[in-house]
PANUDO-69079 format. One record per atom (N, C-alpha, C, O): residue in one letter; atom name; x, y, z. Coordinates in nm, 2 decimals, padded with zeros to 4 digits. Layout:
N
<site><resn>a</resn><name>CA</name><px>X</px><py>Y</py><pz>Z</pz></site>
...
This chain:
76
<site><resn>m</resn><name>N</name><px>00.10</px><py>-00.12</py><pz>00.00</pz></site>
<site><resn>m</resn><name>CA</name><px>-00.01</px><py>00.00</py><pz>00.02</pz></site>
<site><resn>m</resn><name>C</name><px>00.09</px><py>00.12</py><pz>00.02</pz></site>
<site><resn>m</resn><name>O</name><px>00.18</px><py>00.14</py><pz>00.11</pz></site>
<site><resn>a</resn><name>N</name><px>00.07</px><py>00.22</py><pz>-00.09</pz></site>
<site><resn>a</resn><name>CA</name><px>00.16</px><py>00.32</py><pz>-00.11</pz></site>
<site><resn>a</resn><name>C</name><px>00.08</px><py>00.44</py><pz>-00.03</pz></site>
<site><resn>a</resn><name>O</name><px>-00.04</px><py>00.45</py><pz>-00.01</pz></site>
<site><resn>m</resn><name>N</name><px>00.17</px><py>00.54</py><pz>-00.01</pz></site>
<site><resn>m</resn><name>CA</name><px>00.13</px><py>00.65</py><pz>00.06</pz></site>
<site><resn>m</resn><name>C</name><px>00.11</px><py>00.78</py><pz>-00.05</pz></site>
<site><resn>m</resn><name>O</name><px>00.18</px><py>00.79</py><pz>-00.15</pz></site>
<site><resn>d</resn><name>N</name><px>00.02</px><py>00.86</py><pz>-00.02</pz></site>
<site><resn>d</resn><name>CA</name><px>00.02</px><py>00.98</py><pz>-00.11</pz></site>
<site><resn>d</resn><name>C</name><px>00.07</px><py>01.09</py><pz>-00.05</pz></site>
<site><resn>d</resn><name>O</name><px>00.07</px><py>01.12</py><pz>00.07</pz></site>
<site><resn>a</resn><name>N</name><px>00.11</px><py>01.17</py><pz>-00.14</pz></site>
<site><resn>a</resn><name>CA</name><px>00.17</px><py>01.32</py><pz>-00.12</pz></site>
<site><resn>a</resn><name>C</name><px>00.12</px><py>01.40</py><pz>00.04</pz></site>
<site><resn>a</resn><name>O</name><px>00.19</px><py>01.45</py><pz>00.13</pz></site>
<site><resn>g</resn><name>N</name><px>-00.02</px><py>01.38</py><pz>00.03</pz></site>
<site><resn>g</resn><name>CA</name><px>-00.09</px><py>01.47</py><pz>00.14</pz></site>
<site><resn>g</resn><name>C</name><px>-00.07</px><py>01.38</py><pz>00.26</pz></site>
<site><resn>g</resn><name>O</name><px>-00.07</px><py>01.45</py><pz>00.37</pz></site>
<site><resn>e</resn><name>N</name><px>-00.04</px><py>01.24</py><pz>00.29</pz></site>
<site><resn>e</resn><name>CA</name><px>-00.01</px><py>01.18</py><pz>00.37</pz></site>
<site><resn>e</resn><name>C</name><px>00.12</px><py>01.20</py><pz>00.42</pz></site>
<site><resn>e</resn><name>O</name><px>00.13</px><py>01.21</py><pz>00.55</pz></site>
<site><resn>i</resn><name>N</name><px>00.24</px><py>01.22</py><pz>00.34</pz></site>
<site><resn>i</resn><name>CA</name><px>00.36</px><py>01.24</py><pz>00.35</pz></site>
<site><resn>i</resn><name>C</name><px>00.38</px><py>01.38</py><pz>00.45</pz></site>
<site><resn>i</resn><name>O</name><px>00.44</px><py>01.39</py><pz>00.56</pz></site>
<site><resn>e</resn><name>N</name><px>00.30</px><py>01.46</py><pz>00.38</pz></site>
<site><resn>e</resn><name>CA</name><px>00.30</px><py>01.61</py><pz>00.45</pz></site>
<site><resn>e</resn><name>C</name><px>00.26</px><py>01.60</py><pz>00.56</pz></site>
<site><resn>e</resn><name>O</name><px>00.33</px><py>01.64</py><pz>00.65</pz></site>
<site><resn>r</resn><name>N</name><px>00.13</px><py>01.56</py><pz>00.59</pz></site>
<site><resn>r</resn><name>CA</name><px>00.06</px><py>01.56</py><pz>00.73</pz></site>
<site><resn>r</resn><name>C</name><px>00.17</px><py>01.50</py><pz>00.81</pz></site>
<site><resn>r</resn><name>O</name><px>00.20</px><py>01.57</py><pz>00.90</pz></site>
<site><resn>l</resn><name>N</name><px>00.25</px><py>01.38</py><pz>00.79</pz></site>
<site><resn>l</resn><name>CA</name><px>00.32</px><py>01.33</py><pz>00.90</pz></site>
<site><resn>l</resn><name>C</name><px>00.42</px><py>01.45</py><pz>00.96</pz></site>
<site><resn>l</resn><name>O</name><px>00.42</px><py>01.49</py><pz>01.07</pz></site>
<site><resn>i</resn><name>N</name><px>00.50</px><py>01.49</py><pz>00.86</pz></site>
<site><resn>i</resn><name>CA</name><px>00.59</px><py>01.59</py><pz>00.88</pz></site>
<site><resn>i</resn><name>C</name><px>00.54</px><py>01.70</py><pz>00.93</pz></site>
<site><resn>i</resn><name>O</name><px>00.62</px><py>01.75</py><pz>01.00</pz></site>
<site><resn>k</resn><name>N</name><px>00.44</px><py>01.77</py><pz>00.91</pz></site>
<site><resn>k</resn><name>CA</name><px>00.37</px><py>01.88</py><pz>00.96</pz></site>
<site><resn>k</resn><name>C</name><px>00.33</px><py>01.85</py><pz>01.10</pz></site>
<site><resn>k</resn><name>O</name><px>00.34</px><py>01.95</py><pz>01.17</pz></site>
<site><resn>a</resn><name>N</name><px>00.28</px><py>01.74</py><pz>01.15</pz></site>
<site><resn>a</resn><name>CA</name><px>00.24</px><py>01.69</py><pz>01.27</pz></site>
<site><resn>a</resn><name>C</name><px>00.37</px><py>01.72</py><pz>01.36</pz></site>
<site><resn>a</resn><name>O</name><px>00.37</px><py>01.78</py><pz>01.47</pz></site>
<site><resn>r</resn><name>N</name><px>00.50</px><py>01.68</py><pz>01.29</pz></site>
<site><resn>r</resn><name>CA</name><px>00.60</px><py>01.68</py><pz>01.39</pz></site>
<site><resn>r</resn><name>C</name><px>00.67</px><py>01.83</py><pz>01.38</pz></site>
<site><resn>r</resn><name>O</name><px>00.72</px><py>01.87</py><pz>01.49</pz></site>
<site><resn>f</resn><name>N</name><px>00.69</px><py>01.90</py><pz>01.26</pz></site>
<site><resn>f</resn><name>CA</name><px>00.75</px><py>02.01</py><pz>01.24</pz></site>
<site><resn>f</resn><name>C</name><px>00.63</px><py>02.12</py><pz>01.22</pz></site>
<site><resn>f</resn><name>O</name><px>00.62</px><py>02.14</py><pz>01.10</pz></site>
<site><resn>p</resn><name>N</name><px>00.53</px><py>02.18</py><pz>01.30</pz></site>
<site><resn>p</resn><name>CA</name><px>00.42</px><py>02.25</py><pz>01.26</pz></site>
<site><resn>p</resn><name>C</name><px>00.45</px><py>02.38</py><pz>01.20</pz></site>
<site><resn>p</resn><name>O</name><px>00.36</px><py>02.43</py><pz>01.14</pz></site>
<site><resn>d</resn><name>N</name><px>00.55</px><py>02.45</py><pz>01.20</pz></site>
<site><resn>d</resn><name>CA</name><px>00.64</px><py>02.56</py><pz>01.14</pz></site>
<site><resn>d</resn><name>C</name><px>00.69</px><py>02.52</py><pz>01.02</pz></site>
<site><resn>d</resn><name>O</name><px>00.75</px><py>02.62</py><pz>00.96</pz></site>
<site><resn>a</resn><name>N</name><px>00.70</px><py>02.41</py><pz>00.96</pz></site>
<site><resn>a</resn><name>CA</name><px>00.77</px><py>02.37</py><pz>00.83</pz></site>
<site><resn>a</resn><name>C</name><px>00.71</px><py>02.43</py><pz>00.71</pz></site>
<site><resn>a</resn><name>O</name><px>00.58</px><py>02.45</py><pz>00.71</pz></site>
<site><resn>q</resn><name>N</name><px>00.79</px><py>02.46</py><pz>00.62</pz></site>
<site><resn>q</resn><name>CA</name><px>00.73</px><py>02.46</py><pz>00.47</pz></site>
<site><resn>q</resn><name>C</name><px>00.77</px><py>02.31</py><pz>00.42</pz></site>
<site><resn>q</resn><name>O</name><px>00.88</px><py>02.25</py><pz>00.44</pz></site>
<site><resn>v</resn><name>N</name><px>00.68</px><py>02.27</py><pz>00.36</pz></site>
<site><resn>v</resn><name>CA</name><px>00.67</px><py>02.15</py><pz>00.30</pz></site>
<site><resn>v</resn><name>C</name><px>00.67</px><py>02.11</py><pz>00.18</pz></site>
<site><resn>v</resn><name>O</name><px>00.56</px><py>02.15</py><pz>00.15</pz></site>
<site><resn>e</resn><name>N</name><px>00.71</px><py>02.07</py><pz>00.08</pz></site>
<site><resn>e</resn><name>CA</name><px>00.67</px><py>02.06</py><pz>-00.05</pz></site>
<site><resn>e</resn><name>C</name><px>00.71</px><py>01.90</py><pz>-00.11</pz></site>
<site><resn>e</resn><name>O</name><px>00.82</px><py>01.84</py><pz>-00.10</pz></site>
<site><resn>i</resn><name>N</name><px>00.60</px><py>01.85</py><pz>-00.17</pz></site>
<site><resn>i</resn><name>CA</name><px>00.63</px><py>01.70</py><pz>-00.17</pz></site>
<site><resn>i</resn><name>C</name><px>00.57</px><py>01.70</py><pz>-00.34</pz></site>
<site><resn>i</resn><name>O</name><px>00.47</px><py>01.75</py><pz>-00.39</pz></site>
<site><resn>r</resn><name>N</name><px>00.67</px><py>01.62</py><pz>-00.40</pz></site>
<site><resn>r</resn><name>CA</name><px>00.65</px><py>01.57</py><pz>-00.56</pz></site>
<site><resn>r</resn><name>C</name><px>00.65</px><py>01.44</py><pz>-00.56</pz></site>
<site><resn>r</resn><name>O</name><px>00.71</px><py>01.36</py><pz>-00.49</pz></site>
<site><resn>d</resn><name>N</name><px>00.54</px><py>01.41</py><pz>-00.66</pz></site>
<site><resn>d</resn><name>CA</name><px>00.56</px><py>01.27</py><pz>-00.70</pz></site>
<site><resn>d</resn><name>C</name><px>00.63</px><py>01.28</py><pz>-00.81</pz></site>
<site><resn>d</resn><name>O</name><px>00.61</px><py>01.35</py><pz>-00.91</pz></site>
<site><resn>l</resn><name>N</name><px>00.76</px><py>01.17</py><pz>-00.79</pz></site>
<site><resn>l</resn><name>CA</name><px>00.85</px><py>01.19</py><pz>-00.89</pz></site>
<site><resn>l</resn><name>C</name><px>00.81</px><py>01.10</py><pz>-01.03</pz></site>
<site><resn>l</resn><name>O</name><px>00.83</px><py>01.15</py><pz>-01.15</pz></site>
<site><resn>a</resn><name>N</name><px>00.75</px><py>00.99</py><pz>-01.01</pz></site>
<site><resn>a</resn><name>CA</name><px>00.71</px><py>00.90</py><pz>-01.10</pz></site>
<site><resn>a</resn><name>C</name><px>00.61</px><py>00.87</py><pz>-01.15</pz></site>
<site><resn>a</resn><name>O</name><px>00.60</px><py>00.79</py><pz>-01.24</pz></site>
<site><resn>g</resn><name>N</name><px>00.51</px><py>00.94</py><pz>-01.09</pz></site>
<site><resn>g</resn><name>CA</name><px>00.39</px><py>00.93</py><pz>-01.11</pz></site>
<site><resn>g</resn><name>C</name><px>00.28</px><py>00.79</py><pz>-01.04</pz></site>
<site><resn>g</resn><name>O</name><px>00.16</px><py>00.77</py><pz>-01.05</pz></site>
<site><resn>d</resn><name>N</name><px>00.38</px><py>00.72</py><pz>-00.99</pz></site>
<site><resn>d</resn><name>CA</name><px>00.34</px><py>00.60</py><pz>-00.91</pz></site>
<site><resn>d</resn><name>C</name><px>00.29</px><py>00.59</py><pz>-00.76</pz></site>
<site><resn>d</resn><name>O</name><px>00.25</px><py>00.49</py><pz>-00.71</pz></site>
<site><resn>g</resn><name>N</name><px>00.31</px><py>00.72</py><pz>-00.72</pz></site>
<site><resn>g</resn><name>CA</name><px>00.25</px><py>00.70</py><pz>-00.57</pz></site>
<site><resn>g</resn><name>C</name><px>00.35</px><py>00.64</py><pz>-00.50</pz></site>
<site><resn>g</resn><name>O</name><px>00.32</px><py>00.63</py><pz>-00.38</pz></site>
<site><resn>d</resn><name>N</name><px>00.47</px><py>00.59</py><pz>-00.53</pz></site>
<site><resn>d</resn><name>CA</name><px>00.58</px><py>00.54</py><pz>-00.50</pz></site>
<site><resn>d</resn><name>C</name><px>00.71</px><py>00.60</py><pz>-00.45</pz></site>
<site><resn>d</resn><name>O</name><px>00.78</px><py>00.56</py><pz>-00.36</pz></site>
<site><resn>h</resn><name>N</name><px>00.74</px><py>00.70</py><pz>-00.53</pz></site>
<site><resn>h</resn><name>CA</name><px>00.86</px><py>00.78</py><pz>-00.54</pz></site>
<site><resn>h</resn><name>C</name><px>00.85</px><py>00.91</py><pz>-00.52</pz></site>
<site><resn>h</resn><name>O</name><px>00.79</px><py>00.96</py><pz>-00.61</pz></site>
<site><resn>y</resn><name>N</name><px>00.89</px><py>00.99</py><pz>-00.43</pz></site>
<site><resn>y</resn><name>CA</name><px>00.87</px><py>01.12</py><pz>-00.40</pz></site>
<site><resn>y</resn><name>C</name><px>00.97</px><py>01.18</py><pz>-00.36</pz></site>
<site><resn>y</resn><name>O</name><px>01.06</px><py>01.12</py><pz>-00.30</pz></site>
<site><resn>a</resn><name>N</name><px>00.98</px><py>01.34</py><pz>-00.38</pz></site>
<site><resn>a</resn><name>CA</name><px>01.08</px><py>01.40</py><pz>-00.33</pz></site>
<site><resn>a</resn><name>C</name><px>01.02</px><py>01.50</py><pz>-00.23</pz></site>
<site><resn>a</resn><name>O</name><px>00.90</px><py>01.54</py><pz>-00.24</pz></site>
<site><resn>a</resn><name>N</name><px>01.09</px><py>01.54</py><pz>-00.15</pz></site>
<site><resn>a</resn><name>CA</name><px>01.03</px><py>01.64</py><pz>-00.02</pz></site>
<site><resn>a</resn><name>C</name><px>01.15</px><py>01.73</py><pz>00.00</pz></site>
<site><resn>a</resn><name>O</name><px>01.27</px><py>01.70</py><pz>00.00</pz></site>
<site><resn>h</resn><name>N</name><px>01.08</px><py>01.86</py><pz>00.01</pz></site>
<site><resn>h</resn><name>CA</name><px>01.19</px><py>01.97</py><pz>00.04</pz></site>
<site><resn>h</resn><name>C</name><px>01.11</px><py>02.03</py><pz>00.20</pz></site>
<site><resn>h</resn><name>O</name><px>01.00</px><py>02.06</py><pz>00.21</pz></site>
<site><resn>v</resn><name>N</name><px>01.18</px><py>02.02</py><pz>00.28</pz></site>
<site><resn>v</resn><name>CA</name><px>01.13</px><py>02.07</py><pz>00.42</pz></site>
<site><resn>v</resn><name>C</name><px>01.21</px><py>02.15</py><pz>00.49</pz></site>
<site><resn>v</resn><name>O</name><px>01.31</px><py>02.10</py><pz>00.54</pz></site>
<site><resn>v</resn><name>N</name><px>01.18</px><py>02.28</py><pz>00.51</pz></site>
<site><resn>v</resn><name>CA</name><px>01.23</px><py>02.38</py><pz>00.58</pz></site>
<site><resn>v</resn><name>C</name><px>01.17</px><py>02.42</py><pz>00.69</pz></site>
<site><resn>v</resn><name>O</name><px>01.05</px><py>02.44</py><pz>00.70</pz></site>
<site><resn>t</resn><name>N</name><px>01.27</px><py>02.43</py><pz>00.82</pz></site>
<site><resn>t</resn><name>CA</name><px>01.20</px><py>02.46</py><pz>00.96</pz></site>
<site><resn>t</resn><name>C</name><px>01.32</px><py>02.52</py><pz>01.01</pz></site>
<site><resn>t</resn><name>O</name><px>01.43</px><py>02.51</py><pz>00.95</pz></site>
<site><resn>a</resn><name>N</name><px>01.29</px><py>02.59</py><pz>01.14</pz></site>
<site><resn>a</resn><name>CA</name><px>01.38</px><py>02.65</py><pz>01.21</pz></site>
<site><resn>a</resn><name>C</name><px>01.44</px><py>02.52</py><pz>01.30</pz></site>
<site><resn>a</resn><name>O</name><px>01.55</px><py>02.53</py><pz>01.35</pz></site>
<site><resn>e</resn><name>N</name><px>01.36</px><py>02.42</py><pz>01.33</pz></site>
<site><resn>e</resn><name>CA</name><px>01.41</px><py>02.32</py><pz>01.40</pz></site>
<site><resn>e</resn><name>C</name><px>01.54</px><py>02.22</py><pz>01.34</pz></site>
<site><resn>e</resn><name>O</name><px>01.59</px><py>02.13</py><pz>01.40</pz></site>
<site><resn>f</resn><name>N</name><px>01.58</px><py>02.27</py><pz>01.23</pz></site>
<site><resn>f</resn><name>CA</name><px>01.71</px><py>02.22</py><pz>01.20</pz></site>
<site><resn>f</resn><name>C</name><px>01.82</px><py>02.32</py><pz>01.24</pz></site>
<site><resn>f</resn><name>O</name><px>01.94</px><py>02.29</py><pz>01.21</pz></site>
<site><resn>k</resn><name>N</name><px>01.80</px><py>02.42</py><pz>01.29</pz></site>
<site><resn>k</resn><name>CA</name><px>01.92</px><py>02.52</py><pz>01.30</pz></site>
<site><resn>k</resn><name>C</name><px>02.02</px><py>02.44</py><pz>01.36</pz></site>
<site><resn>k</resn><name>O</name><px>01.99</px><py>02.36</py><pz>01.45</pz></site>
<site><resn>g</resn><name>N</name><px>02.15</px><py>02.46</py><pz>01.32</pz></site>
<site><resn>g</resn><name>CA</name><px>02.24</px><py>02.38</py><pz>01.42</pz></site>
<site><resn>g</resn><name>C</name><px>02.23</px><py>02.24</py><pz>01.41</pz></site>
<site><resn>g</resn><name>O</name><px>02.28</px><py>02.18</py><pz>01.50</pz></site>
<site><resn>k</resn><name>N</name><px>02.18</px><py>02.16</py><pz>01.33</pz></site>
<site><resn>k</resn><name>CA</name><px>02.18</px><py>02.04</py><pz>01.32</pz></site>
<site><resn>k</resn><name>C</name><px>02.23</px><py>02.02</py><pz>01.17</pz></site>
<site><resn>k</resn><name>O</name><px>02.21</px><py>02.10</py><pz>01.08</pz></site>
<site><resn>s</resn><name>N</name><px>02.33</px><py>01.88</py><pz>01.13</pz></site>
<site><resn>s</resn><name>CA</name><px>02.36</px><py>01.85</py><pz>01.05</pz></site>
<site><resn>s</resn><name>C</name><px>02.25</px><py>01.80</py><pz>00.93</pz></site>
<site><resn>s</resn><name>O</name><px>02.14</px><py>01.77</py><pz>00.96</pz></site>
<site><resn>r</resn><name>N</name><px>02.31</px><py>01.80</py><pz>00.79</pz></site>
<site><resn>r</resn><name>CA</name><px>02.23</px><py>01.75</py><pz>00.70</pz></site>
<site><resn>r</resn><name>C</name><px>02.17</px><py>01.60</py><pz>00.73</pz></site>
<site><resn>r</resn><name>O</name><px>02.05</px><py>01.56</py><pz>00.71</pz></site>
<site><resn>v</resn><name>N</name><px>02.27</px><py>01.54</py><pz>00.79</pz></site>
<site><resn>v</resn><name>CA</name><px>02.23</px><py>01.38</py><pz>00.84</pz></site>
<site><resn>v</resn><name>C</name><px>02.11</px><py>01.40</py><pz>00.94</pz></site>
<site><resn>v</resn><name>O</name><px>02.00</px><py>01.37</py><pz>00.90</pz></site>
<site><resn>q</resn><name>N</name><px>02.15</px><py>01.44</py><pz>01.06</pz></site>
<site><resn>q</resn><name>CA</name><px>02.05</px><py>01.47</py><pz>01.17</pz></site>
<site><resn>q</resn><name>C</name><px>01.92</px><py>01.51</py><pz>01.13</pz></site>
<site><resn>q</resn><name>O</name><px>01.82</px><py>01.46</py><pz>01.17</pz></site>
<site><resn>q</resn><name>N</name><px>01.93</px><py>01.64</py><pz>01.02</pz></site>
<site><resn>q</resn><name>CA</name><px>01.80</px><py>01.70</py><pz>00.95</pz></site>
<site><resn>q</resn><name>C</name><px>01.70</px><py>01.57</py><pz>00.88</pz></site>
<site><resn>q</resn><name>O</name><px>01.58</px><py>01.56</py><pz>00.88</pz></site>
<site><resn>h</resn><name>N</name><px>01.77</px><py>01.48</py><pz>00.82</pz></site>
<site><resn>h</resn><name>CA</name><px>01.71</px><py>01.39</py><pz>00.74</pz></site>
<site><resn>h</resn><name>C</name><px>01.64</px><py>01.29</py><pz>00.85</pz></site>
<site><resn>h</resn><name>O</name><px>01.53</px><py>01.26</py><pz>00.85</pz></site>
<site><resn>q</resn><name>N</name><px>01.75</px><py>01.25</py><pz>00.96</pz></site>
<site><resn>q</resn><name>CA</name><px>01.69</px><py>01.15</py><pz>01.05</pz></site>
<site><resn>q</resn><name>C</name><px>01.57</px><py>01.19</py><pz>01.12</pz></site>
<site><resn>q</resn><name>O</name><px>01.49</px><py>01.11</py><pz>01.15</pz></site>
<site><resn>l</resn><name>N</name><px>01.55</px><py>01.32</py><pz>01.14</pz></site>
<site><resn>l</resn><name>CA</name><px>01.43</px><py>01.39</py><pz>01.21</pz></site>
<site><resn>l</resn><name>C</name><px>01.31</px><py>01.36</py><pz>01.14</pz></site>
<site><resn>l</resn><name>O</name><px>01.20</px><py>01.31</py><pz>01.18</pz></site>
<site><resn>v</resn><name>N</name><px>01.33</px><py>01.39</py><pz>01.01</pz></site>
<site><resn>v</resn><name>CA</name><px>01.21</px><py>01.37</py><pz>00.89</pz></site>
<site><resn>v</resn><name>C</name><px>01.18</px><py>01.22</py><pz>00.87</pz></site>
<site><resn>v</resn><name>O</name><px>01.07</px><py>01.18</py><pz>00.84</pz></site>
<site><resn>y</resn><name>N</name><px>01.28</px><py>01.14</py><pz>00.89</pz></site>
<site><resn>y</resn><name>CA</name><px>01.26</px><py>01.00</py><pz>00.89</pz></site>
<site><resn>y</resn><name>C</name><px>01.18</px><py>00.95</py><pz>01.01</pz></site>
<site><resn>y</resn><name>O</name><px>01.09</px><py>00.87</py><pz>01.00</pz></site>
<site><resn>e</resn><name>N</name><px>01.22</px><py>00.99</py><pz>01.13</pz></site>
<site><resn>e</resn><name>CA</name><px>01.14</px><py>00.98</py><pz>01.23</pz></site>
<site><resn>e</resn><name>C</name><px>01.00</px><py>01.01</py><pz>01.25</pz></site>
<site><resn>e</resn><name>O</name><px>00.92</px><py>00.97</py><pz>01.32</pz></site>
<site><resn>a</resn><name>N</name><px>00.99</px><py>01.12</py><pz>01.16</pz></site>
<site><resn>a</resn><name>CA</name><px>00.83</px><py>01.19</py><pz>01.17</pz></site>
<site><resn>a</resn><name>C</name><px>00.77</px><py>01.10</py><pz>01.06</pz></site>
<site><resn>a</resn><name>O</name><px>00.65</px><py>01.12</py><pz>01.05</pz></site>
<site><resn>l</resn><name>N</name><px>00.81</px><py>01.03</py><pz>00.98</pz></site>
<site><resn>l</resn><name>CA</name><px>00.73</px><py>00.93</py><pz>00.89</pz></site>
<site><resn>l</resn><name>C</name><px>00.71</px><py>00.80</py><pz>00.95</pz></site>
<site><resn>l</resn><name>O</name><px>00.66</px><py>00.71</py><pz>00.88</pz></site>
<site><resn>g</resn><name>N</name><px>00.77</px><py>00.79</py><pz>01.09</pz></site>
<site><resn>g</resn><name>CA</name><px>00.72</px><py>00.69</py><pz>01.16</pz></site>
<site><resn>g</resn><name>C</name><px>00.73</px><py>00.51</py><pz>01.11</pz></site>
<site><resn>g</resn><name>O</name><px>00.65</px><py>00.42</py><pz>01.12</pz></site>
<site><resn>g</resn><name>N</name><px>00.87</px><py>00.54</py><pz>01.05</pz></site>
<site><resn>g</resn><name>CA</name><px>00.92</px><py>00.39</py><pz>00.99</pz></site>
<site><resn>g</resn><name>C</name><px>00.87</px><py>00.34</py><pz>00.89</pz></site>
<site><resn>g</resn><name>O</name><px>00.87</px><py>00.22</py><pz>00.87</pz></site>
<site><resn>r</resn><name>N</name><px>00.80</px><py>00.45</py><pz>00.80</pz></site>
<site><resn>r</resn><name>CA</name><px>00.73</px><py>00.40</py><pz>00.70</pz></site>
<site><resn>r</resn><name>C</name><px>00.83</px><py>00.39</py><pz>00.56</pz></site>
<site><resn>r</resn><name>O</name><px>00.79</px><py>00.33</py><pz>00.45</pz></site>
<site><resn>m</resn><name>N</name><px>00.96</px><py>00.46</py><pz>00.57</pz></site>
<site><resn>m</resn><name>CA</name><px>01.04</px><py>00.43</py><pz>00.48</pz></site>
<site><resn>m</resn><name>C</name><px>01.05</px><py>00.31</py><pz>00.46</pz></site>
<site><resn>m</resn><name>O</name><px>01.06</px><py>00.23</py><pz>00.55</pz></site>
<site><resn>g</resn><name>N</name><px>01.05</px><py>00.27</py><pz>00.29</pz></site>
<site><resn>g</resn><name>CA</name><px>01.12</px><py>00.11</py><pz>00.28</pz></site>
<site><resn>g</resn><name>C</name><px>00.98</px><py>00.02</py><pz>00.27</pz></site>
<site><resn>g</resn><name>O</name><px>00.98</px><py>-00.10</py><pz>00.22</pz></site>
<site><resn>g</resn><name>N</name><px>00.87</px><py>00.08</py><pz>00.33</pz></site>
<site><resn>g</resn><name>CA</name><px>00.74</px><py>00.00</py><pz>00.36</pz></site>
<site><resn>g</resn><name>C</name><px>00.66</px><py>00.06</py><pz>00.25</pz></site>
<site><resn>g</resn><name>O</name><px>00.67</px><py>00.04</py><pz>00.13</pz></site>
<site><resn>e</resn><name>N</name><px>00.56</px><py>00.15</py><pz>00.32</pz></site>
<site><resn>e</resn><name>CA</name><px>00.44</px><py>00.20</py><pz>00.25</pz></site>
<site><resn>e</resn><name>C</name><px>00.51</px><py>00.34</py><pz>00.16</pz></site>
<site><resn>e</resn><name>O</name><px>00.46</px><py>00.40</py><pz>00.06</pz></site>
<site><resn>l</resn><name>N</name><px>00.64</px><py>00.38</py><pz>00.21</pz></site>
<site><resn>l</resn><name>CA</name><px>00.69</px><py>00.45</py><pz>00.14</pz></site>
<site><resn>l</resn><name>C</name><px>00.82</px><py>00.41</py><pz>00.08</pz></site>
<site><resn>l</resn><name>O</name><px>00.92</px><py>00.37</py><pz>00.14</pz></site>
<site><resn>h</resn><name>N</name><px>00.82</px><py>00.41</py><pz>-00.05</pz></site>
<site><resn>h</resn><name>CA</name><px>00.94</px><py>00.33</py><pz>-00.11</pz></site>
<site><resn>h</resn><name>C</name><px>01.06</px><py>00.41</py><pz>-00.14</pz></site>
<site><resn>h</resn><name>O</name><px>01.17</px><py>00.35</py><pz>-00.13</pz></site>
<site><resn>a</resn><name>N</name><px>01.05</px><py>00.53</py><pz>-00.18</pz></site>
<site><resn>a</resn><name>CA</name><px>01.15</px><py>00.59</py><pz>-00.22</pz></site>
<site><resn>a</resn><name>C</name><px>01.14</px><py>00.76</py><pz>-00.20</pz></site>
<site><resn>a</resn><name>O</name><px>01.05</px><py>00.82</py><pz>-00.26</pz></site>
<site><resn>l</resn><name>N</name><px>01.21</px><py>00.82</py><pz>-00.13</pz></site>
<site><resn>l</resn><name>CA</name><px>01.20</px><py>00.95</py><pz>-00.06</pz></site>
<site><resn>l</resn><name>C</name><px>01.32</px><py>01.04</py><pz>-00.09</pz></site>
<site><resn>l</resn><name>O</name><px>01.42</px><py>01.04</py><pz>-00.01</pz></site>
<site><resn>a</resn><name>N</name><px>01.33</px><py>01.12</py><pz>-00.22</pz></site>
<site><resn>a</resn><name>CA</name><px>01.45</px><py>01.21</py><pz>-00.24</pz></site>
<site><resn>a</resn><name>C</name><px>01.42</px><py>01.33</py><pz>-00.13</pz></site>
<site><resn>a</resn><name>O</name><px>01.31</px><py>01.39</py><pz>-00.13</pz></site>
<site><resn>l</resn><name>N</name><px>01.52</px><py>01.34</py><pz>-00.04</pz></site>
<site><resn>l</resn><name>CA</name><px>01.48</px><py>01.43</py><pz>00.07</pz></site>
<site><resn>l</resn><name>C</name><px>01.59</px><py>01.56</py><pz>00.07</pz></site>
<site><resn>l</resn><name>O</name><px>01.71</px><py>01.54</py><pz>00.04</pz></site>
<site><resn>t</resn><name>N</name><px>01.52</px><py>01.67</py><pz>00.09</pz></site>
<site><resn>t</resn><name>CA</name><px>01.61</px><py>01.80</py><pz>00.07</pz></site>
<site><resn>t</resn><name>C</name><px>01.56</px><py>01.87</py><pz>00.23</pz></site>
<site><resn>t</resn><name>O</name><px>01.44</px><py>01.86</py><pz>00.27</pz></site>
<site><resn>t</resn><name>N</name><px>01.65</px><py>01.90</py><pz>00.29</pz></site>
<site><resn>t</resn><name>CA</name><px>01.63</px><py>01.98</py><pz>00.37</pz></site>
<site><resn>t</resn><name>C</name><px>01.69</px><py>02.10</py><pz>00.42</pz></site>
<site><resn>t</resn><name>O</name><px>01.81</px><py>02.10</py><pz>00.40</pz></site>
<site><resn>a</resn><name>N</name><px>01.64</px><py>02.21</py><pz>00.47</pz></site>
<site><resn>a</resn><name>CA</name><px>01.72</px><py>02.33</py><pz>00.51</pz></site>
<site><resn>a</resn><name>C</name><px>01.67</px><py>02.39</py><pz>00.65</pz></site>
<site><resn>a</resn><name>O</name><px>01.56</px><py>02.38</py><pz>00.68</pz></site>
<site><resn>a</resn><name>N</name><px>01.76</px><py>02.44</py><pz>00.73</pz></site>
<site><resn>a</resn><name>CA</name><px>01.69</px><py>02.56</py><pz>00.84</pz></site>
<site><resn>a</resn><name>C</name><px>01.66</px><py>02.67</py><pz>00.80</pz></site>
<site><resn>a</resn><name>O</name><px>01.75</px><py>02.73</py><pz>00.73</pz></site>
<site><resn>e</resn><name>N</name><px>01.51</px><py>02.73</py><pz>00.84</pz></site>
<site><resn>e</resn><name>CA</name><px>01.50</px><py>02.82</py><pz>00.82</pz></site>
<site><resn>e</resn><name>C</name><px>01.57</px><py>02.94</py><pz>00.84</pz></site>
<site><resn>e</resn><name>O</name><px>01.52</px><py>03.04</py><pz>00.79</pz></site>
């Protein structure tokens, strides 16, 4: 069962309410997405730490319901 862009955005926004979140379906198959997340919570964190926080927000769905996510992050 694939996730849709709205669900991905909802999960990220639930963890980072102030975030600017942009989700794109890369292949049109509901399985490969790109996400761009900008939040002040990323300030002072490495890119790896920022990505880990987003993956945590997705609640372990990476590799399961969410097959591929090209993630870019930035501090506000």
